[in-house]
Structures are given as structure tokens and as C-alpha cells.
C-alpha positions, -999 to 999 in steps of 0.1 A, spaced: 0 0 0 12 35 -8 17 63 17 -8 84 -3 -36 58 1 -29 55 38 -29 93 43 -60 97 21 -78 72 43 -66 89 75 -76 123 61 -111 111 55 -115 93 89 -98 118 112 -99 151 94 -64 157 106 -51 188 88 -16 173 83 -30 143 64 -53 167 44 -23 188 36 -3 159 23 -32 146 2 -39 181 -12 -2 186 -21 -1 153 -39 -32 161 -60 -22 197 -66 12 189 -81 9 152 -89 32 126 -73 48 101 -96 63 81 -67 29 76 -53 12 72 -87 -10 102 -80 -22 121 -111 -22 159 -109 -57 171 -101 -56 208 -91 -93 209 -82 -90 180 -57 -57 193 -45 -72 228 -37 -103 211 -20 -81 191 3 -57 220 10 -87 243 18 -100 217 42 -66 217 59 -66 255 60 -100 255 77 -83 234 104 -57 261 108 -28 245 90 -4 273 80 16 251 56 -15 245 35 -22 282 35 13 289 21 10 262 -5 -23 276 -18 -10 312 -16 21 303 -37 -1 284 -61 -22 315 -68 8 338 -70 23 316 -97 -10 315 -115 -12 353 -113 24 358 -126 16 336 -156 -15 356 -163 2 390 -159 31 379 -181 6 372 -209 -9 407 -205 3 434 -228 -11 463 -208 0 489 -182 -18 472 -153 -1 439 -159 33 455 -161 27 475 -130 16 445 -110 46 424 -122 70 452 -113 55 456 -78 55 418 -72 92 415 -81 103 447 -63 86 438 -30 91 400 -32 54 393 -30 53 355 -31 85 354 -51 121 362 -42 128 400 -45 143 406 -79 151 443 -86 164 436 -120 130 420 -130 112 450 -114 133 474 -135 125 454 -166 87 457 -160 90 493 -150 108 500 -183 81 481 -202 55 502 -183 73 534 -193 68 524 -230 31 520 -226 6 547 -234 -26 555 -215 -35 551 -178 -8 563 -155 18 539 -170 45 564 -179 39 586 -149 41 557 -124 70 540 -141 92 571 -143 87 577 -106 97 542 -97 126 541 -122 140 573 -107 137 559 -72 154 527 -82 183 546 -100 186 568 -69 189 539 -45 207 515 -69 180 488 -68 185 464 -97 208 489 -114 240 508 -106 232 538 -85 230 568 -109 220 602 -97 219 616 -132 194 590 -145 174 592 -113 168 629 -119 160 624 -156 134 598 -147 120 619 -118 118 650 -141 98 630 -166 75 619 -138 72 654 -125 64 668 -160 39 641 -168 22 645 -134 18 683 -134 17 689 -172 40 719 -172 68 727 -196 100 715 -180 118 748 -187 97 763 -159 106 738 -133 129 753 -107 153 736 -83 131 746 -54 101 727 -68 122 697 -73 136 699 -38 101 696 -24 93 666 -46 127 649 -45 146 661 -14 171 633 -13 183 640 -49 183 677 -48 202 680 -15 233 663 -28 264 684 -32 264 683 -70 227 687 -74 228 720 -94 250 705 -121 232 672 -122 198 689 -124 210 712 -152 224 683 -172 193 662 -165 170 690 -178 189 689 -211 180 652 -214 142 655 -208 124 655 -241 
């Protein structure tokens, strides 16, 4: 007799969350060693029963399952919201390992999109990531260029009227650096 069959019987008889968790995991992913065919519906049913009995391991398995499903769906999307969600997930490590390079990739893709708040949102985050060196080499010049684009898109003003004082309110960390005047001047030349 297989361990799976024994645990399935125990799960039905005792409603023990550990047995339910094992059975659910076997169904959810399949288990060749136990000759269990993958059946996501049954797997989620058993795991949810285990969750109802306060089994944290089952909760984490189900959570990771849905995060992976969400990632696959978002990656198929070709829209600002999908790119924004993917960037956020990777930047914050929401259900996946933090990956700033992947976050930068999705923020860059978001910057290329028209409509919604795609460009505005992405330039803000790109500037912040360049400023802090997250997923890229720290680069104050690029941080300011990205933040200027964000600032211009947000307020809709011609960049020639943006003064250092306005930037210092919006981006105090960048503007208070020793070389801020030259960096801002050079950055303004790069903003289209």
C-alpha cells in the first residue's frame, strides 16, 4: 500500500489537517512516486479543508499556487496594469524572491506604454530605483532624468519652468546632494 492511500484514508477518517495537507499537495502537483495524477481541483479542495483546520503550511501552498498563476496571467498581459503588477511583485518579493532587475524590466516596459498612469508611475519608480541602486547601478543623473519625466507628466508643465526649489520639495534626497545643481542642469537637457 502507498503512503498516499494511507494518508487519504486517515484524512477522511480523522480530518487531521496534516493528512489533508499531504493529500492536497499530492493532488495539486501530482506525485509520480505515489502514482497520483495531478488534479488541481481536488488538491485545492483538500488544502482548503486543511486551511479550515488552521494548517499554516496548507495556507502557504495555496498562496504560492495562486501567486504563480497570477504571474503567468500577468506575463501574458500586454497592458499597463499587468506590467505595473509584475514590477510591484518583483520589487517587493510578494510571493517570489525579491528581484530588482526584474522589477526594473517591468517598470521599463510600463514606461513604454501609453494610457492610464503607465509612464507617470513608471518614471517615478525608475527614478527611485536609480537613486537607490536597486537592480541597477546607482546613478543620480538617471534618477533625476526619470523623476523629471514623472514630474512633467504629473503636473503637465513645460520643463523649462521647473525650478530647483520645486524639485527639492518633490525629491529632497536627490536635490540636497552636493552636486545637485550641475546634475539637475544636465538632466534638464535630457528630458524631451
